[in-house]
C-alpha positions as CSV (number, residue, x, y, z in Angstrom):
1,M,268.6,149.4,-3.6
2,Q,269.0,146.0,-1.8
3,I,271.0,145.4,1.4
4,E,273.5,142.5,1.2
5,K,273.1,140.0,4.0
6,Y,276.8,140.2,4.9
7,K,276.5,143.9,5.8
8,I,273.8,143.1,8.3
9,D,275.9,140.3,9.7
10,E,278.8,142.7,10.1
11,A,276.6,145.2,12.0
12,N,275.3,142.4,14.2
13,H,278.8,141.1,15.0
14,Q,279.7,144.5,16.6
15,L,276.6,144.2,18.9
16,S,276.5,140.4,19.5
17,D,278.3,140.2,22.9
18,K,276.3,143.0,24.5
19,H,273.1,141.7,23.0
20,Q,273.7,138.1,24.3
21,S,274.2,139.2,27.9
22,K,271.0,141.3,27.7
23,F,269.0,138.4,26.1
24,D,270.2,135.8,28.7
25,Y,269.3,138.1,31.6
26,V,265.7,138.7,30.3
27,A,265.2,135.1,29.0
28,A,266.0,133.6,32.4
29,D,262.6,134.8,33.7
30,I,260.5,133.9,30.7
31,N,258.7,130.6,31.4
32,N,257.4,130.0,27.9
33,L,260.5,131.3,26.1
34,D,260.5,128.9,23.1
35,E,256.8,129.7,22.4
36,V,257.4,133.5,22.7
37,M,260.5,133.4,20.4
38,Q,258.6,131.3,17.8
39,K,255.6,133.7,17.8
40,L,257.8,136.8,17.7
41,G,259.7,135.4,14.7
42,A,256.6,134.7,12.8
43,F,254.9,138.0,13.4
44,N,255.0,140.5,10.5
45,I,253.5,143.9,9.9
46,T,252.5,145.1,6.5
47,I,254.0,148.3,5.2
48,P,251.6,150.6,3.2
49,S,252.8,151.9,-0.1
50,W,251.6,155.4,0.6
51,A,253.8,155.8,3.7
52,L,257.1,155.6,2.0
53,G,257.1,159.3,1.1
54,T,256.9,162.4,3.2
55,G,253.4,162.9,4.6
56,G,251.5,166.2,4.1
57,T,249.5,168.5,6.3
58,R,246.6,170.7,5.5
59,F,248.9,173.5,4.9
60,G,251.8,172.1,3.0
61,R,254.1,169.2,2.3
62,F,257.9,169.2,2.6
63,S,259.2,166.3,0.6
64,G,262.4,164.5,1.6
65,G,265.1,163.4,-0.7
66,G,265.2,160.0,-2.4
67,E,261.5,159.3,-2.2
68,P,260.3,156.5,-4.3
69,R,259.1,157.7,-7.7
70,S,257.2,154.6,-8.7
71,L,255.6,151.4,-7.4
72,E,258.7,149.5,-8.2
73,E,260.8,151.8,-6.0
74,K,258.2,151.6,-3.2
75,I,258.6,147.8,-3.3
76,E,262.4,148.2,-3.1
77,D,262.0,150.5,0.0
78,V,259.8,147.9,1.7
79,G,262.4,145.3,0.8
80,V,265.0,147.4,2.6
81,I,262.8,147.6,5.7
82,H,262.2,143.8,5.6
83,A,265.9,143.0,5.1
84,L,266.7,144.9,8.3
85,N,263.8,143.9,10.6
86,K,262.6,140.6,9.0
87,S,259.1,141.6,10.2
88,S,257.7,143.4,7.2
89,D,257.1,140.8,4.6
90,S,254.2,142.4,2.8
91,I,253.1,145.6,1.2
92,S,249.6,147.1,0.9
93,L,248.7,149.1,-2.2
94,H,246.4,152.1,-2.6
95,I,244.7,152.4,-5.9
96,P,244.9,154.5,-8.1
97,W,248.1,155.8,-6.6
98,D,249.8,152.5,-7.2
99,I,248.2,150.8,-10.2
100,P,250.5,147.9,-11.4
101,S,251.1,148.3,-15.1
102,N,252.4,144.7,-15.3
103,A,251.2,142.5,-12.5
104,D,253.5,139.6,-13.2
105,A,256.6,141.9,-13.2
106,I,255.5,143.6,-10.0
107,K,254.9,140.2,-8.3
108,A,258.3,139.0,-9.4
109,L,260.0,142.2,-8.0
110,A,258.1,141.7,-4.8
111,A,259.3,138.1,-4.5
112,Q,262.9,139.2,-5.2
113,N,262.5,141.4,-2.1
114,G,260.9,138.7,0.0
115,L,257.5,140.3,-0.1
116,R,253.9,139.5,-0.9
117,F,250.8,141.7,-1.3
118,D,248.4,142.3,1.5
119,A,245.0,144.1,1.4
120,V,244.4,146.5,-1.5
121,N,242.9,149.8,-0.7
122,S,240.4,151.9,-2.7
123,N,240.3,155.7,-2.9
124,T,237.0,157.5,-3.2
125,F,238.0,160.3,-0.9
126,Q,239.8,162.3,-3.7
127,D,238.9,163.3,-7.2
128,Q,241.2,161.8,-9.8
129,K,242.1,163.3,-13.2
130,D,239.4,162.8,-15.8
131,Q,236.9,161.1,-13.5
132,A,233.3,161.8,-14.6
133,H,231.8,162.7,-11.2
134,S,233.1,164.5,-8.1
135,Y,233.3,163.0,-4.6
136,K,233.0,166.4,-3.0
137,Y,229.7,165.4,-1.3
138,G,230.6,161.7,-0.8
139,S,231.0,158.5,-2.8
140,L,229.2,155.3,-1.7
141,H,226.6,157.3,0.2
142,H,226.1,160.0,-2.4
143,V,222.5,161.1,-3.2
144,D,223.3,160.7,-7.0
145,K,223.3,157.1,-8.1
146,A,225.7,157.9,-10.9
147,V,228.3,158.9,-8.3
148,R,227.7,155.8,-6.2
149,K,228.1,153.6,-9.3
150,Q,231.4,155.3,-10.2
151,A,232.6,154.6,-6.6
152,V,231.4,151.0,-6.7
153,D,233.0,150.4,-10.1
154,H,236.3,151.8,-8.7
155,N,236.2,149.3,-5.8
156,I,235.5,146.4,-8.1
157,E,238.5,147.5,-10.3
158,V,240.7,147.5,-7.2
159,I,239.6,143.9,-6.4
160,K,240.7,142.9,-10.0
161,Y,244.1,144.5,-9.4
162,G,244.3,142.6,-6.1
163,I,243.5,139.3,-7.7
164,E,246.3,139.8,-10.2
165,L,248.8,140.4,-7.4
166,G,247.7,137.6,-5.1
167,S,246.0,139.7,-2.5
168,N,242.8,138.4,-0.8
169,A,241.3,141.5,0.9
170,L,239.8,144.8,0.0
171,S,240.1,147.7,2.6
172,V,237.4,150.4,2.3
173,W,237.6,153.7,4.1
174,L,235.2,156.5,3.2
175,A,235.4,160.2,3.7
176,D,231.6,160.4,3.3
177,G,229.8,162.5,5.8
178,S,228.5,166.0,6.4
179,N,229.8,169.3,7.7
180,F,226.6,170.9,8.8
181,P,223.3,169.9,10.3
182,G,220.6,169.2,7.7
183,Q,223.2,168.7,5.0
184,L,222.1,165.0,4.5
185,N,219.6,162.5,5.7
186,F,221.5,160.1,8.0
187,R,219.3,157.1,7.3
188,N,219.4,157.5,3.5
189,A,223.2,158.0,3.6
190,F,223.7,154.8,5.6
191,Q,221.3,152.9,3.4
192,N,223.0,154.1,0.2
193,T,226.3,153.1,1.7
194,L,225.0,149.6,2.5
195,E,223.6,149.1,-0.9
196,S,226.9,150.2,-2.5
197,L,228.9,147.9,-0.3
198,Q,226.5,145.1,-1.2
199,E,227.4,145.5,-4.9
200,I,231.1,145.5,-4.0
201,Y,230.6,142.4,-1.7
202,E,229.0,140.5,-4.6
203,A,232.1,141.1,-6.7
204,L,234.5,139.5,-4.1
205,P,236.0,136.1,-4.9
206,D,235.0,133.3,-2.5
207,D,238.3,133.5,-0.6
208,W,238.4,137.3,-0.3
209,K,237.4,139.6,2.6
210,V,236.2,143.2,2.7
211,W,237.4,145.3,5.6
212,V,235.1,148.2,6.6
213,E,237.0,151.0,8.3
214,Y,235.4,153.7,10.5
215,K,236.3,157.2,11.6
216,P,234.5,159.7,13.9
217,Y,235.4,162.9,12.0
218,E,237.6,164.4,9.3
219,P,237.3,165.5,6.6
220,N,233.7,166.0,7.6
221,F,233.2,167.5,11.1
222,Y,229.4,167.1,11.8
223,S,228.8,163.5,10.8
224,T,230.7,160.6,9.3
225,T,228.6,158.0,7.6
226,I,230.7,155.2,9.0
227,G,231.6,157.0,12.2
228,D,232.4,154.3,14.7
229,W,232.9,150.6,15.3
230,G,229.2,150.0,15.9
231,Q,228.3,151.4,12.5
232,S,231.0,149.4,10.8
233,L,230.0,146.2,12.6
234,L,226.4,146.8,11.6
235,L,227.4,147.0,8.0
236,A,229.7,144.0,8.2
237,N,226.9,141.9,9.8
238,K,224.5,143.0,7.1
239,L,227.0,142.2,4.3
240,G,227.9,138.7,5.4
241,S,230.7,136.4,6.6
242,K,233.3,137.9,4.2
243,A,233.0,141.4,5.8
244,S,234.5,142.6,9.0
245,T,235.6,145.7,10.9
246,L,239.0,147.3,10.4
247,V,240.4,149.2,13.5
248,D,242.6,152.3,12.9
249,L,244.0,153.3,16.2
250,G,243.8,157.0,15.4
251,H,240.1,156.7,14.4
252,H,238.7,157.2,17.8
253,L,237.6,160.1,20.0
254,P,240.0,160.9,22.9
255,N,240.1,158.4,25.8
256,T,238.1,155.8,23.9
257,N,238.7,152.3,25.3
258,I,240.0,150.7,22.1
259,E,241.1,147.5,23.8
260,Q,237.4,146.9,24.8
261,I,236.3,147.4,21.2
262,V,239.0,145.0,20.1
263,S,237.8,142.4,22.6
264,L,234.2,142.5,21.5
265,L,234.9,142.5,17.8
266,L,237.1,139.4,18.3
267,M,234.3,137.8,20.4
268,E,231.9,138.3,17.4
269,G,234.4,137.1,14.9
270,K,234.3,140.4,13.1
271,L,237.7,141.9,13.7
272,A,239.5,142.3,10.4
273,G,242.8,143.7,11.7
274,F,244.6,147.0,12.4
275,H,246.0,150.2,11.0
276,F,248.6,151.0,13.6
277,N,249.6,154.6,14.5
278,D,249.5,156.8,17.5
279,S,247.9,160.1,18.4
280,K,247.9,163.0,21.0
281,Y,244.8,164.9,19.9
282,G,243.0,163.0,17.1
283,D,243.9,161.2,14.0
284,D,247.5,162.4,14.2
285,D,249.0,159.4,12.4
286,L,252.1,159.6,14.5
287,T,254.8,156.9,15.0
288,V,253.4,153.8,16.6
289,G,254.1,153.8,20.4
290,S,255.5,157.3,20.4
291,I,252.7,158.8,22.6
292,N,250.8,156.0,24.4
293,P,252.8,152.7,24.4
294,Y,250.8,151.4,27.4
295,Q,247.6,151.6,25.5
296,L,249.2,149.7,22.6
297,F,250.3,147.0,25.1
298,L,246.7,146.8,26.6
299,I,245.3,146.3,23.1
300,F,247.8,143.5,22.4
301,N,246.9,141.9,25.7
302,E,243.3,141.7,24.6
303,L,244.3,140.4,21.1
304,V,246.5,137.7,22.5
305,E,243.9,136.5,25.0
306,G,241.1,136.7,22.5
307,M,242.9,135.0,19.7
308,D,244.2,132.2,21.9
309,A,240.7,131.6,23.2
310,R,239.5,131.1,19.7
311,G,242.5,129.0,18.5
312,M,243.6,131.7,16.1
313,T,247.1,132.0,14.6
314,H,248.5,135.4,15.7
315,S,250.6,136.0,12.6
316,K,248.0,135.1,10.0
317,D,244.4,135.3,11.1
318,L,244.2,139.1,11.4
319,G,245.5,141.9,9.2
320,W,248.4,143.9,10.7
321,M,249.4,147.1,9.0
322,I,250.9,150.5,9.7
323,D,249.0,153.6,8.6
324,A,251.0,156.7,9.6
325,S,252.2,160.0,8.1
326,H,255.8,161.0,8.3
327,N,255.9,164.8,8.1
328,V,259.3,165.5,9.6
329,K,261.1,162.1,9.8
330,D,262.7,159.9,7.2
331,P,259.8,157.7,6.3
332,I,261.8,154.5,6.4
333,E,263.2,155.3,9.8
334,D,259.7,156.1,11.1
335,L,258.4,152.7,9.7
336,I,261.3,150.8,11.3
337,Q,260.5,152.5,14.7
338,S,256.8,151.7,14.3
339,V,257.4,148.0,13.6
340,E,259.7,147.8,16.6
341,A,257.1,149.4,18.8
342,I,254.4,146.9,17.6
343,K,256.7,143.9,18.2
344,I,257.6,145.2,21.7
345,A,253.9,145.5,22.7
346,Y,253.2,142.1,21.2
347,A,256.1,140.5,23.2
348,Q,254.9,142.1,26.4
349,A,251.5,140.7,25.8
350,L,253.0,137.2,25.2
351,I,254.7,137.2,28.6
352,V,251.6,138.1,30.7
353,D,250.9,135.5,33.3
354,T,247.4,134.6,32.0
355,V,246.7,132.0,34.6
356,A,247.4,134.3,37.5
357,L,245.5,137.1,35.8
358,R,242.4,135.0,35.3
359,E,242.5,133.9,39.0
360,A,242.8,137.6,40.0
361,Q,239.8,138.5,37.8
362,L,237.7,135.7,39.2
363,S,238.4,136.7,42.8
364,N,238.0,140.4,42.1
365,D,241.6,141.1,43.2
366,V,241.9,144.4,41.4
367,A,245.3,145.3,42.7
368,K,246.8,141.9,41.8
369,A,245.3,142.1,38.2
370,Q,247.0,145.5,37.8
371,E,250.3,144.2,39.1
372,I,250.3,141.3,36.7
373,L,249.7,143.5,33.6
374,Q,252.3,146.1,34.7
375,E,254.9,143.4,35.5
376,A,254.7,142.4,31.8
377,Y,254.6,145.9,30.6
378,R,257.6,147.0,32.6
379,T,259.7,144.1,31.5
380,D,262.3,145.2,28.9
381,V,261.5,142.8,26.1
382,R,263.7,144.5,23.5
383,P,266.3,141.8,23.8
384,L,263.7,139.2,23.0
385,V,262.5,141.1,19.9
386,A,266.1,141.6,18.8
387,E,266.9,137.9,19.3
388,A,263.9,136.8,17.3
389,R,265.0,139.2,14.5
390,L,268.5,137.8,14.6
391,R,267.3,134.2,14.3
392,T,265.3,135.1,11.2
393,G,268.3,136.9,9.5
394,G,267.6,140.5,10.5
395,A,269.6,143.2,12.2
396,L,269.9,143.4,16.0
397,N,269.4,147.2,15.7
398,P,267.6,147.9,12.4
399,L,267.6,151.7,12.8
400,A,271.3,151.9,13.6
401,A,272.1,149.5,10.7
402,Y,270.0,151.7,8.3
403,R,272.0,154.7,9.3
404,S,275.4,153.1,9.3
405,L,274.7,151.8,5.8
406,D,273.8,155.3,4.6
407,V,270.6,154.0,3.0
408,R,269.0,157.4,2.6
409,K,272.1,158.9,1.1
410,N,272.3,156.1,-1.4
411,L,268.6,156.5,-2.3
412,I,269.1,160.3,-2.8
413,S,272.1,159.4,-5.1
414,E,270.0,157.0,-7.1
415,R,266.7,159.0,-7.3
416,G,267.6,162.6,-6.7
417,E,266.9,165.2,-4.0
418,K,263.5,166.5,-5.2
419,T,261.5,163.3,-5.8
420,V,258.0,163.1,-4.5
421,A,256.1,159.9,-3.8
422,T,252.4,159.4,-4.4
423,G,250.2,159.1,-1.3
424,L,249.1,161.2,1.6
């Protein structure tokens, strides 16, 4: 389904007076208001195709009604999100879950929904029907060259699909690792991975990038072949200028200082972008900002400072994508909440008094530095985010509009109660 603009305008009209008073109150204290509003309006977060259905757990999956049954319906769902928030203008596909049978038709449908295609993602962490070799013991690091070749060929196939859709990046995440000491030789596994990635790298078009993701554990619990940002950075450096490190916020051990990692990767010019989510215990894939919003703000503070220092464009020079699992929520509602949390953290980072913070840092005024950051964090920037959305044609309150328009009820009516989307 598509949401008509007049329905969004009607929903906004009911909230306009209250919103205007809130916006005027907050805006009065923002020194760089025009710049903040311009950057907020331009900032978009990619929606992954696999997150539009109900997520699974190790023990079961409880599908919701009206889930998208095809790539076309997934694009339509992202179109709904973007119509409401005007901050989700792209979709990221995972192959082979979402192989486009007709690339031109898929591109046309995306364009009708105001969307483009971001990074394409390969899948060598599952065995697919009729594949010749199993990935039970790994893919790009496998001891058997035939298995490695199969995984390399799959990634090259994914690149070809991406070219057809207008994408310009390949995202690689590997489940490769070991569950028990002695199961594999660490050095050989890393070298096999490097050589496999080098073959994939050679297949990249000149204007493409490869994003190397990392994860400390799961599904293997003794070792992961690309287990942390250092190993990913090492691979990216060895591959070349078109390779960089992708940061998934859930792919860290508890209490890891992710904002420091981000800062250093930016310094080296090797930060590809983000998979946003949140976690309480590990790679929980929870709604962005639902557990630790202060950490999200601190990460964005480093991003804004680091990107500005290098003359980068916030909205375009890194990849921004959600990667979450919606086990108990309506997936579209969860994604709307996640985008909102990201925009709030970004807005908070934009209003940090960077001059005063720098002075406090240079004079070792620890208390002052803390106060400057927390002043920005404690500012209610939601009216700024809502105003930026309003100016670009979105809903003042996307979640409330989604519910008032009975979107899920309409999707169930169109698709049925028992549909199941492909993905995790």
